[in-house]
All heavy atoms as TSV, in Angstrom:
chain	resi	resn	atom	element	x	y	z
A	1	MET	N	N	11.353	11.162	7.101
A	1	MET	CA	C	10.339	11.619	6.211
A	1	MET	C	C	9.756	10.439	5.410
A	1	MET	O	O	8.612	10.334	5.108
A	1	MET	CB	C	10.805	12.778	5.401
A	1	MET	CG	C	9.804	13.398	4.546
A	1	MET	SD	S	8.624	14.243	5.612
A	1	MET	CE	C	7.724	15.152	4.343
A	2	LEU	N	N	10.684	9.611	4.864
A	2	LEU	CA	C	10.247	8.515	4.063
A	2	LEU	C	C	9.439	7.483	4.805
A	2	LEU	O	O	8.462	6.948	4.269
A	2	LEU	CB	C	11.516	7.852	3.451
A	2	LEU	CG	C	11.305	6.736	2.394
A	2	LEU	CD1	C	10.489	7.324	1.251
A	2	LEU	CD2	C	12.670	6.204	1.962
A	3	GLU	N	N	9.783	7.308	6.118
A	3	GLU	CA	C	9.013	6.419	6.910
A	3	GLU	C	C	7.554	6.917	7.048
A	3	GLU	O	O	6.600	6.136	7.140
A	3	GLU	CB	C	9.637	6.231	8.297
A	3	GLU	CG	C	10.973	5.522	8.228
A	3	GLU	CD	C	12.130	6.471	8.090
A	3	GLU	OE1	O	11.936	7.635	7.989
A	3	GLU	OE2	O	13.258	5.975	7.991
A	4	THR	N	N	7.462	8.226	7.215
A	4	THR	CA	C	6.053	8.853	7.318
A	4	THR	C	C	5.290	8.586	6.058
A	4	THR	O	O	4.096	8.218	6.124
A	4	THR	CB	C	6.236	10.346	7.629
A	4	THR	OG1	O	6.979	10.544	8.832
A	4	THR	CG2	C	4.837	10.959	7.850
A	5	ALA	N	N	5.947	8.790	4.998
A	5	ALA	CA	C	5.217	8.597	3.685
A	5	ALA	C	C	4.779	7.036	3.548
A	5	ALA	O	O	3.641	6.862	3.067
A	5	ALA	CB	C	6.110	8.956	2.476
A	6	LEU	N	N	5.642	6.142	3.902
A	6	LEU	CA	C	5.292	4.805	3.858
A	6	LEU	C	C	4.147	4.408	4.804
A	6	LEU	O	O	3.270	3.625	4.473
A	6	LEU	CB	C	6.489	3.871	4.056
A	6	LEU	CG	C	7.522	3.884	3.003
A	6	LEU	CD1	C	8.741	3.072	3.362
A	6	LEU	CD2	C	7.038	3.459	1.656
A	7	SER	N	N	4.155	5.053	5.980
A	7	SER	CA	C	3.105	4.792	6.965
A	7	SER	C	C	1.796	5.292	6.418
A	7	SER	O	O	0.752	4.629	6.536
A	7	SER	CB	C	3.431	5.513	8.237
A	7	SER	OG	O	4.607	4.971	8.835
A	8	LEU	N	N	1.769	6.475	5.814
A	8	LEU	CA	C	0.538	7.025	5.210
A	8	LEU	C	C	0.100	6.133	4.023
A	8	LEU	O	O	-1.167	6.031	3.858
A	8	LEU	CB	C	0.743	8.435	4.782
A	8	LEU	CG	C	0.904	9.463	5.871
A	8	LEU	CD1	C	1.285	10.829	5.346
A	8	LEU	CD2	C	-0.403	9.497	6.700
A	9	LEU	N	N	1.006	5.574	3.354
A	9	LEU	CA	C	0.657	4.709	2.235
A	9	LEU	C	C	-0.022	3.380	2.780
A	9	LEU	O	O	-1.010	2.971	2.121
A	9	LEU	CB	C	1.859	4.388	1.356
A	9	LEU	CG	C	1.692	3.788	0.025
A	9	LEU	CD1	C	0.890	4.641	-0.903
A	9	LEU	CD2	C	3.066	3.535	-0.658
A	10	VAL	N	N	0.450	2.883	3.845
A	10	VAL	CA	C	-0.176	1.681	4.365
A	10	VAL	C	C	-1.549	2.072	4.951
A	10	VAL	O	O	-2.539	1.292	4.760
A	10	VAL	CB	C	0.709	1.113	5.550
A	10	VAL	CG1	C	-0.034	0.001	6.336
A	10	VAL	CG2	C	1.980	0.524	4.910
A	11	LEU	N	N	-1.669	3.234	5.577
A	11	LEU	CA	C	-3.000	3.644	6.086
A	11	LEU	C	C	-3.960	3.867	4.886
A	11	LEU	O	O	-5.151	3.466	4.982
A	11	LEU	CB	C	-2.909	4.888	6.931
A	11	LEU	CG	C	-2.310	4.737	8.270
A	11	LEU	CD1	C	-2.083	6.112	8.890
A	11	LEU	CD2	C	-3.139	3.922	9.171
A	12	GLY	N	N	-3.451	4.430	3.843
A	12	GLY	CA	C	-4.334	4.638	2.697
A	12	GLY	C	C	-4.782	3.321	2.032
A	12	GLY	O	O	-5.901	3.163	1.588
A	13	ALA	N	N	-3.866	2.348	1.984
A	13	ALA	CA	C	-4.223	0.997	1.410
A	13	ALA	C	C	-5.267	0.357	2.316
A	13	ALA	O	O	-6.188	-0.324	1.813
A	13	ALA	CB	C	-2.970	0.123	1.370
A	14	THR	N	N	-5.097	0.460	3.655
A	14	THR	CA	C	-6.104	-0.056	4.491
A	14	THR	C	C	-7.447	0.557	4.374
A	14	THR	O	O	-8.565	-0.101	4.297
A	14	THR	CB	C	-5.636	0.065	5.995
A	14	THR	OG1	O	-4.382	-0.479	6.108
A	14	THR	CG2	C	-6.604	-0.563	6.948
A	15	ALA	N	N	-7.479	1.861	4.192
A	15	ALA	CA	C	-8.732	2.602	3.929
A	15	ALA	C	C	-9.361	2.157	2.584
A	15	ALA	O	O	-10.605	2.010	2.448
A	15	ALA	CB	C	-8.482	4.107	3.956
A	16	LEU	N	N	-8.490	1.950	1.606
A	16	LEU	CA	C	-9.023	1.511	0.314
A	16	LEU	C	C	-9.732	0.134	0.426
A	16	LEU	O	O	-10.674	-0.149	-0.223
A	16	LEU	CB	C	-7.884	1.451	-0.735
A	16	LEU	CG	C	-7.521	2.826	-1.347
A	16	LEU	CD1	C	-6.233	2.748	-2.115
A	16	LEU	CD2	C	-8.614	3.323	-2.261
A	17	LEU	N	N	-9.067	-0.772	1.198
A	17	LEU	CA	C	-9.620	-2.126	1.367
A	17	LEU	C	C	-10.980	-2.004	2.062
A	17	LEU	O	O	-11.962	-2.703	1.726
A	17	LEU	CB	C	-8.660	-2.966	2.217
A	17	LEU	CG	C	-7.413	-3.426	1.513
A	17	LEU	CD1	C	-6.553	-4.178	2.522
A	17	LEU	CD2	C	-7.775	-4.294	0.334
A	18	GLY	N	N	-11.082	-1.185	3.088
A	18	GLY	CA	C	-12.368	-0.957	3.706
A	18	GLY	C	C	-13.358	-0.346	2.817
A	18	GLY	O	O	-14.565	-0.827	2.748
A	19	GLY	N	N	-12.988	0.630	2.014
A	19	GLY	CA	C	-13.941	1.216	1.056
A	19	GLY	C	C	-14.358	0.238	0.037
A	19	GLY	O	O	-15.510	0.254	-0.415
A	20	ALA	N	N	-13.431	-0.615	-0.460
A	20	ALA	CA	C	-13.779	-1.637	-1.475
A	20	ALA	C	C	-14.812	-2.617	-0.868
A	20	ALA	O	O	-15.732	-2.977	-1.589
A	20	ALA	CB	C	-12.512	-2.365	-1.855
A	21	TYR	N	N	-14.667	-2.952	0.363
A	21	TYR	CA	C	-15.631	-3.849	1.008
A	21	TYR	C	C	-16.999	-3.254	1.051
A	21	TYR	O	O	-17.985	-3.957	0.671
A	21	TYR	CB	C	-15.131	-4.160	2.436
A	21	TYR	CG	C	-16.138	-4.947	3.235
A	21	TYR	CD1	C	-16.404	-6.332	2.986
A	21	TYR	CD2	C	-16.987	-4.326	4.212
A	21	TYR	CE1	C	-17.332	-7.013	3.697
A	21	TYR	CE2	C	-17.877	-5.025	4.883
A	21	TYR	CZ	C	-18.067	-6.318	4.694
A	21	TYR	OH	O	-19.022	-7.054	5.345
A	22	PHE	N	N	-17.075	-1.984	1.409
A	22	PHE	CA	C	-18.439	-1.329	1.442
A	22	PHE	C	C	-18.997	-1.153	0.043
A	22	PHE	O	O	-20.226	-1.280	-0.133
A	22	PHE	CB	C	-18.327	-0.008	2.234
A	22	PHE	CG	C	-18.223	-0.242	3.709
A	22	PHE	CD1	C	-17.057	0.159	4.396
A	22	PHE	CD2	C	-19.237	-0.869	4.454
A	22	PHE	CE1	C	-16.906	-0.092	5.730
A	22	PHE	CE2	C	-19.050	-1.104	5.799
A	22	PHE	CZ	C	-17.953	-0.704	6.471
A	23	GLN	N	N	-18.125	-0.871	-0.907
A	23	GLN	CA	C	-18.646	-0.617	-2.233
A	23	GLN	C	C	-19.136	-2.002	-2.830
A	23	GLN	O	O	-20.102	-2.013	-3.569
A	23	GLN	CB	C	-17.566	-0.067	-3.137
A	23	GLN	CG	C	-17.235	1.388	-2.854
A	23	GLN	CD	C	-18.377	2.268	-3.166
A	23	GLN	OE1	O	-19.197	2.082	-4.046
A	23	GLN	NE2	N	-18.492	3.314	-2.376
A	24	TRP	N	N	-18.394	-3.072	-2.516
A	24	TRP	CA	C	-18.862	-4.365	-2.985
A	24	TRP	C	C	-20.225	-4.748	-2.403
A	24	TRP	O	O	-21.068	-5.274	-3.120
A	24	TRP	CB	C	-17.789	-5.396	-2.485
A	24	TRP	CG	C	-18.123	-6.766	-3.043
A	24	TRP	CD1	C	-18.850	-7.796	-2.457
A	24	TRP	CD2	C	-17.636	-7.345	-4.269
A	24	TRP	NE1	N	-18.873	-8.861	-3.189
A	24	TRP	CE2	C	-18.141	-8.601	-4.345
A	24	TRP	CE3	C	-16.857	-6.878	-5.294
A	24	TRP	CZ2	C	-17.877	-9.494	-5.427
A	24	TRP	CZ3	C	-16.529	-7.753	-6.355
A	24	TRP	CH2	C	-17.090	-8.997	-6.423
A	25	ARG	N	N	-20.428	-4.419	-1.135
A	25	ARG	CA	C	-21.717	-4.717	-0.480
A	25	ARG	C	C	-22.838	-3.863	-1.123
A	25	ARG	O	O	-23.996	-4.310	-1.110
A	25	ARG	CB	C	-21.630	-4.540	0.991
A	25	ARG	CG	C	-20.696	-5.556	1.612
A	25	ARG	CD	C	-20.947	-5.664	3.067
A	25	ARG	NE	N	-22.326	-5.691	3.410
A	25	ARG	CZ	C	-22.835	-6.199	4.479
A	25	ARG	NH1	N	-22.037	-6.830	5.336
A	25	ARG	NH2	N	-24.094	-6.120	4.701
A	26	ARG	N	N	-22.525	-2.681	-1.525
A	26	ARG	CA	C	-23.564	-1.790	-2.145
A	26	ARG	C	C	-23.824	-2.147	-3.559
A	26	ARG	O	O	-24.749	-1.657	-4.188
A	26	ARG	CB	C	-23.094	-0.317	-2.063
A	26	ARG	CG	C	-23.111	0.199	-0.660
A	26	ARG	CD	C	-22.711	1.635	-0.609
A	26	ARG	NE	N	-23.758	2.384	-1.243
A	26	ARG	CZ	C	-23.614	3.669	-1.576
A	26	ARG	NH1	N	-22.493	4.252	-1.431
A	26	ARG	NH2	N	-24.675	4.324	-2.076
A	27	GLY	N	N	-23.018	-3.031	-4.150
A	27	GLY	CA	C	-23.249	-3.475	-5.537
A	27	GLY	C	C	-22.399	-2.802	-6.551
A	27	GLY	O	O	-22.560	-3.053	-7.800
A	28	ASN	N	N	-21.486	-1.923	-6.150
A	28	ASN	CA	C	-20.567	-1.205	-7.055
A	28	ASN	C	C	-19.280	-2.101	-7.316
A	28	ASN	O	O	-18.285	-1.779	-6.772
A	28	ASN	CB	C	-20.230	0.123	-6.506
A	28	ASN	CG	C	-21.364	1.039	-6.396
A	28	ASN	OD1	O	-22.314	0.928	-7.176
A	28	ASN	ND2	N	-21.353	1.996	-5.495
A	29	ARG	N	N	-19.548	-3.120	-8.085
A	29	ARG	CA	C	-18.457	-4.090	-8.208
A	29	ARG	C	C	-17.169	-3.493	-8.929
A	29	ARG	O	O	-16.043	-3.810	-8.519
A	29	ARG	CB	C	-18.893	-5.281	-9.042
A	29	ARG	CG	C	-20.134	-5.961	-8.541
A	29	ARG	CD	C	-19.851	-6.804	-7.265
A	29	ARG	NE	N	-20.978	-7.675	-6.967
A	29	ARG	CZ	C	-21.522	-7.665	-5.793
A	29	ARG	NH1	N	-21.053	-6.875	-4.827
A	29	ARG	NH2	N	-22.519	-8.474	-5.489
A	30	ARG	N	N	-17.381	-2.728	-9.976
A	30	ARG	CA	C	-16.252	-2.095	-10.706
A	30	ARG	C	C	-15.475	-1.191	-9.840
A	30	ARG	O	O	-14.251	-1.314	-9.791
A	30	ARG	CB	C	-16.773	-1.421	-11.940
A	30	ARG	CG	C	-15.612	-0.765	-12.704
A	30	ARG	CD	C	-16.019	-0.037	-13.914
A	30	ARG	NE	N	-16.598	-0.979	-14.936
A	30	ARG	CZ	C	-16.879	-0.628	-16.115
A	30	ARG	NH1	N	-16.757	0.629	-16.500
A	30	ARG	NH2	N	-17.365	-1.514	-16.926
A	31	GLN	N	N	-16.074	-0.376	-9.073
A	31	GLN	CA	C	-15.346	0.576	-8.226
A	31	GLN	C	C	-14.641	-0.186	-7.089
A	31	GLN	O	O	-13.514	0.161	-6.770
A	31	GLN	CB	C	-16.337	1.615	-7.628
A	31	GLN	CG	C	-15.623	2.749	-6.933
A	31	GLN	CD	C	-16.560	3.857	-6.546
A	31	GLN	OE1	O	-17.761	3.761	-6.788
A	31	GLN	NE2	N	-16.010	4.898	-5.945
A	32	ALA	N	N	-15.304	-1.222	-6.566
A	32	ALA	CA	C	-14.622	-2.069	-5.541
A	32	ALA	C	C	-13.434	-2.727	-6.116
A	32	ALA	O	O	-12.356	-2.762	-5.463
A	32	ALA	CB	C	-15.634	-3.056	-4.984
A	33	GLY	N	N	-13.522	-3.240	-7.312
A	33	GLY	CA	C	-12.350	-3.892	-7.923
A	33	GLY	C	C	-11.210	-2.918	-8.150
A	33	GLY	O	O	-10.043	-3.240	-7.953
A	34	LEU	N	N	-11.512	-1.726	-8.670
A	34	LEU	CA	C	-10.480	-0.731	-8.826
A	34	LEU	C	C	-9.778	-0.335	-7.534
A	34	LEU	O	O	-8.577	-0.108	-7.482
A	34	LEU	CB	C	-11.118	0.497	-9.590
A	34	LEU	CG	C	-11.502	0.288	-11.011
A	34	LEU	CD1	C	-12.186	1.481	-11.543
A	34	LEU	CD2	C	-10.265	-0.079	-11.847
A	35	MET	N	N	-10.635	-0.240	-6.438
A	35	MET	CA	C	-10.119	0.174	-5.145
A	35	MET	C	C	-9.125	-1.001	-4.678
A	35	MET	O	O	-8.093	-0.739	-4.049
A	35	MET	CB	C	-11.173	0.419	-4.209
A	35	MET	CG	C	-11.936	1.654	-4.443
A	35	MET	SD	S	-13.356	1.929	-3.433
A	35	MET	CE	C	-12.530	2.570	-2.012
A	36	LEU	N	N	-9.473	-2.227	-4.875
A	36	LEU	CA	C	-8.654	-3.378	-4.544
A	36	LEU	C	C	-7.337	-3.346	-5.297
A	36	LEU	O	O	-6.245	-3.594	-4.732
A	36	LEU	CB	C	-9.375	-4.675	-4.774
A	36	LEU	CG	C	-10.407	-5.085	-3.742
A	36	LEU	CD1	C	-11.147	-6.319	-4.247
A	36	LEU	CD2	C	-9.795	-5.263	-2.377
A	37	VAL	N	N	-7.431	-3.041	-6.596
A	37	VAL	CA	C	-6.182	-3.019	-7.464
A	37	VAL	C	C	-5.273	-1.858	-6.941
A	37	VAL	O	O	-4.108	-2.123	-6.794
A	37	VAL	CB	C	-6.545	-2.794	-8.933
A	37	VAL	CG1	C	-5.323	-2.369	-9.690
A	37	VAL	CG2	C	-7.221	-3.994	-9.455
A	38	LEU	N	N	-5.831	-0.724	-6.569
A	38	LEU	CA	C	-5.039	0.373	-6.075
A	38	LEU	C	C	-4.398	-0.005	-4.713
A	38	LEU	O	O	-3.278	0.360	-4.440
A	38	LEU	CB	C	-5.814	1.648	-5.973
A	38	LEU	CG	C	-5.148	2.860	-5.581
A	38	LEU	CD1	C	-3.939	3.186	-6.481
A	38	LEU	CD2	C	-6.026	4.079	-5.508
A	39	ALA	N	N	-5.180	-0.654	-3.908
A	39	ALA	CA	C	-4.616	-1.111	-2.529
A	39	ALA	C	C	-3.444	-2.056	-2.772
A	39	ALA	O	O	-2.469	-1.984	-2.053
A	39	ALA	CB	C	-5.730	-1.750	-1.675
A	40	VAL	N	N	-3.581	-2.942	-3.695
A	40	VAL	CA	C	-2.466	-3.900	-3.990
A	40	VAL	C	C	-1.279	-3.174	-4.509
A	40	VAL	O	O	-0.095	-3.414	-4.072
A	40	VAL	CB	C	-2.920	-5.023	-4.988
A	40	VAL	CG1	C	-1.788	-5.826	-5.520
A	40	VAL	CG2	C	-3.948	-5.909	-4.339
A	41	VAL	N	N	-1.478	-2.172	-5.394
A	41	VAL	CA	C	-0.388	-1.339	-5.873
A	41	VAL	C	C	0.346	-0.610	-4.715
A	41	VAL	O	O	1.591	-0.622	-4.669
A	41	VAL	CB	C	-0.828	-0.342	-6.998
A	41	VAL	CG1	C	0.223	0.667	-7.259
A	41	VAL	CG2	C	-1.251	-1.114	-8.216
A	42	CYS	N	N	-0.403	-0.062	-3.821
A	42	CYS	CA	C	0.155	0.604	-2.686
A	42	CYS	C	C	0.983	-0.354	-1.791
A	42	CYS	O	O	2.048	-0.093	-1.344
A	42	CYS	CB	C	-0.920	1.268	-1.792
A	42	CYS	SG	S	-1.808	2.654	-2.609
A	43	ALA	N	N	0.439	-1.571	-1.570
A	43	ALA	CA	C	1.094	-2.538	-0.734
A	43	ALA	C	C	2.402	-3.002	-1.462
A	43	ALA	O	O	3.420	-3.231	-0.772
A	43	ALA	CB	C	0.242	-3.776	-0.537
A	44	VAL	N	N	2.397	-3.196	-2.794
A	44	VAL	CA	C	3.542	-3.582	-3.491
A	44	VAL	C	C	4.686	-2.486	-3.351
A	44	VAL	O	O	5.855	-2.736	-3.193
A	44	VAL	CB	C	3.246	-3.934	-4.939
A	44	VAL	CG1	C	4.498	-4.068	-5.765
A	44	VAL	CG2	C	2.440	-5.225	-4.939
A	45	ASN	N	N	4.224	-1.246	-3.471
A	45	ASN	CA	C	5.182	-0.128	-3.342
A	45	ASN	C	C	5.838	-0.112	-2.020
A	45	ASN	O	O	7.059	0.121	-1.850
A	45	ASN	CB	C	4.442	1.238	-3.616
A	45	ASN	CG	C	4.365	1.523	-5.054
A	45	ASN	OD1	O	5.153	1.125	-5.895
A	45	ASN	ND2	N	3.300	2.151	-5.484
A	46	VAL	N	N	5.082	-0.316	-0.966
A	46	VAL	CA	C	5.615	-0.322	0.363
A	46	VAL	C	C	6.633	-1.538	0.524
A	46	VAL	O	O	7.668	-1.450	1.075
A	46	VAL	CB	C	4.492	-0.503	1.410
A	46	VAL	CG1	C	5.083	-0.813	2.845
A	46	VAL	CG2	C	3.710	0.789	1.458
A	47	ALA	N	N	6.243	-2.682	-0.034
A	47	ALA	CA	C	7.062	-3.860	-0.010
A	47	ALA	C	C	8.375	-3.546	-0.739
A	47	ALA	O	O	9.455	-4.012	-0.235
A	47	ALA	CB	C	6.445	-5.060	-0.586
A	48	ILE	N	N	8.325	-2.928	-1.868
A	48	ILE	CA	C	9.554	-2.651	-2.619
A	48	ILE	C	C	10.489	-1.845	-1.759
A	48	ILE	O	O	11.756	-2.034	-1.774
A	48	ILE	CB	C	9.246	-1.958	-3.945
A	48	ILE	CG1	C	8.614	-2.868	-4.969
A	48	ILE	CG2	C	10.465	-1.315	-4.520
A	48	ILE	CD1	C	8.081	-2.278	-6.169
A	49	TRP	N	N	9.970	-0.856	-1.011
A	49	TRP	CA	C	10.821	0.029	-0.217
A	49	TRP	C	C	11.268	-0.585	1.053
A	49	TRP	O	O	12.325	-0.301	1.568
A	49	TRP	CB	C	10.003	1.361	0.073
A	49	TRP	CG	C	10.129	2.235	-1.079
A	49	TRP	CD1	C	9.232	2.427	-2.174
A	49	TRP	CD2	C	11.216	3.207	-1.378
A	49	TRP	NE1	N	9.645	3.309	-3.007
A	49	TRP	CE2	C	10.851	3.847	-2.587
A	49	TRP	CE3	C	12.330	3.551	-0.750
A	49	TRP	CZ2	C	11.687	4.848	-3.113
A	49	TRP	CZ3	C	13.132	4.504	-1.283
A	49	TRP	CH2	C	12.807	5.134	-2.452
A	50	ALA	N	N	10.459	-1.436	1.684
A	50	ALA	CA	C	10.686	-1.847	3.058
A	50	ALA	C	C	11.346	-3.243	3.169
A	50	ALA	O	O	12.036	-3.487	4.156
A	50	ALA	CB	C	9.359	-1.818	3.857
A	51	VAL	N	N	11.096	-4.133	2.243
A	51	VAL	CA	C	11.664	-5.458	2.317
A	51	VAL	C	C	13.165	-5.451	1.977
A	51	VAL	O	O	13.531	-4.919	0.936
A	51	VAL	CB	C	10.900	-6.462	1.345
A	51	VAL	CG1	C	11.543	-7.794	1.407
A	51	VAL	CG2	C	9.451	-6.506	1.796
A	52	PRO	N	N	14.004	-6.006	2.841
A	52	PRO	CA	C	15.470	-5.956	2.666
A	52	PRO	C	C	15.849	-6.898	1.497
A	52	PRO	O	O	15.147	-7.962	1.153
A	52	PRO	CB	C	16.047	-6.496	3.959
A	52	PRO	CG	C	14.942	-7.120	4.677
A	52	PRO	CD	C	13.673	-6.620	4.151
A	53	ASP	N	N	16.924	-6.587	0.856
A	53	ASP	CA	C	17.498	-7.417	-0.201
A	53	ASP	C	C	18.392	-8.516	0.388
A	53	ASP	O	O	18.331	-8.734	1.586
A	53	ASP	CB	C	18.224	-6.591	-1.294
A	53	ASP	CG	C	19.366	-5.781	-0.693
A	53	ASP	OD1	O	19.594	-5.966	0.523
A	53	ASP	OD2	O	19.974	-4.992	-1.399
A	54	LYS	N	N	19.151	-9.163	-0.510
A	54	LYS	CA	C	19.957	-10.271	0.009
A	54	LYS	C	C	21.117	-9.793	0.945
A	54	LYS	O	O	21.554	-10.535	1.734
A	54	LYS	CB	C	20.613	-10.968	-1.244
A	54	LYS	CG	C	19.562	-11.728	-2.052
A	54	LYS	CD	C	20.211	-12.438	-3.197
A	54	LYS	CE	C	19.157	-13.106	-4.087
A	54	LYS	NZ	N	19.706	-13.692	-5.249
A	55	ALA	N	N	21.490	-8.525	0.716
A	55	ALA	CA	C	22.513	-7.982	1.614
A	55	ALA	C	C	21.975	-7.485	2.944
A	55	ALA	O	O	22.739	-7.043	3.829
A	55	ALA	CB	C	23.253	-6.817	0.879
A	56	GLY	N	N	20.659	-7.553	3.108
A	56	GLY	CA	C	20.053	-7.094	4.393
A	56	GLY	C	C	19.724	-5.575	4.423
A	56	GLY	O	O	19.398	-5.116	5.480
A	57	GLN	N	N	19.820	-4.916	3.264
A	57	GLN	CA	C	19.627	-3.429	3.283
A	57	GLN	C	C	18.278	-3.272	2.535
A	57	GLN	O	O	18.005	-3.843	1.496
A	57	GLN	CB	C	20.723	-2.726	2.527
A	57	GLN	CG	C	22.032	-2.859	3.265
A	57	GLN	CD	C	22.086	-2.017	4.523
A	57	GLN	OE1	O	21.445	-0.912	4.635
A	57	GLN	NE2	N	22.674	-2.583	5.517
A	58	SER	N	N	17.410	-2.382	3.060
A	58	SER	CA	C	16.225	-1.939	2.393
A	58	SER	C	C	16.428	-0.622	1.776
A	58	SER	O	O	17.326	0.167	2.153
A	58	SER	CB	C	15.058	-1.972	3.351
A	58	SER	OG	O	15.162	-0.937	4.227
A	59	LEU	N	N	15.547	-0.180	0.850
A	59	LEU	CA	C	15.677	1.111	0.230
A	59	LEU	C	C	15.393	2.227	1.246
A	59	LEU	O	O	15.843	3.338	1.112
A	59	LEU	CB	C	14.653	1.215	-0.976
A	59	LEU	CG	C	15.079	0.447	-2.157
A	59	LEU	CD1	C	14.009	0.443	-3.267
A	59	LEU	CD2	C	16.466	0.749	-2.709
A	60	VAL	N	N	14.539	1.903	2.255
A	60	VAL	CA	C	14.263	2.946	3.300
A	60	VAL	C	C	15.547	3.246	4.057
A	60	VAL	O	O	15.836	4.447	4.313
A	60	VAL	CB	C	13.240	2.413	4.219
A	60	VAL	CG1	C	13.074	3.346	5.455
A	60	VAL	CG2	C	11.912	2.197	3.585
A	61	GLU	N	N	16.353	2.269	4.339
A	61	GLU	CA	C	17.605	2.539	5.103
A	61	GLU	C	C	18.576	3.215	4.204
A	61	GLU	O	O	19.365	4.075	4.725
A	61	GLU	CB	C	18.211	1.168	5.584
A	61	GLU	CG	C	17.408	0.507	6.643
A	61	GLU	CD	C	17.892	-0.919	6.884
A	61	GLU	OE1	O	18.784	-1.429	6.149
A	61	GLU	OE2	O	17.331	-1.516	7.840
A	62	GLN	N	N	18.621	2.954	2.956
A	62	GLN	CA	C	19.561	3.581	2.055
A	62	GLN	C	C	19.103	5.040	1.750
A	62	GLN	O	O	19.933	5.940	1.523
A	62	GLN	CB	C	19.633	2.788	0.705
A	62	GLN	CG	C	20.327	1.553	0.850
A	62	GLN	CD	C	20.276	0.638	-0.390
A	62	GLN	OE1	O	19.821	1.114	-1.392
A	62	GLN	NE2	N	20.710	-0.562	-0.330
A	63	GLY	N	N	17.766	5.275	1.777
A	63	GLY	CA	C	17.260	6.600	1.446
A	63	GLY	C	C	17.476	7.586	2.630
A	63	GLY	O	O	17.422	8.774	2.444
A	64	THR	N	N	17.585	7.071	3.803
A	64	THR	CA	C	17.802	7.957	4.954
A	64	THR	C	C	19.250	8.293	5.268
A	64	THR	O	O	19.529	9.049	6.144
A	64	THR	CB	C	17.170	7.330	6.213
A	64	THR	OG1	O	17.803	6.038	6.483
A	64	THR	CG2	C	15.677	7.102	6.138
A	65	ARG	N	N	20.183	7.821	4.537
A	65	ARG	CA	C	21.601	8.106	4.750
A	65	ARG	C	C	21.912	9.432	4.057
A	65	ARG	O	O	21.465	9.952	3.215
A	65	ARG	CB	C	22.492	7.020	4.110
A	65	ARG	CG	C	22.356	5.795	4.927
A	65	ARG	CD	C	23.307	4.800	4.346
A	65	ARG	NE	N	23.065	3.544	5.019
A	65	ARG	CZ	C	23.687	2.365	4.704
A	65	ARG	NH1	N	24.552	2.408	3.727
A	65	ARG	NH2	N	23.478	1.259	5.280
């Protein structure tokens, strides 16, 4: 279940990046910037959960036990 949530988070971040690009082209700079910030926050959350620590364990692996 956690893997599904992380996958949806990555898809959402990708959609936010695309939306930010189109908003930037339309001239909505503030909304595009906020969408970029939210996409970065999503990516950092995925990295926190998926990147392994020094022991080689990630939070995703620990959460599925």
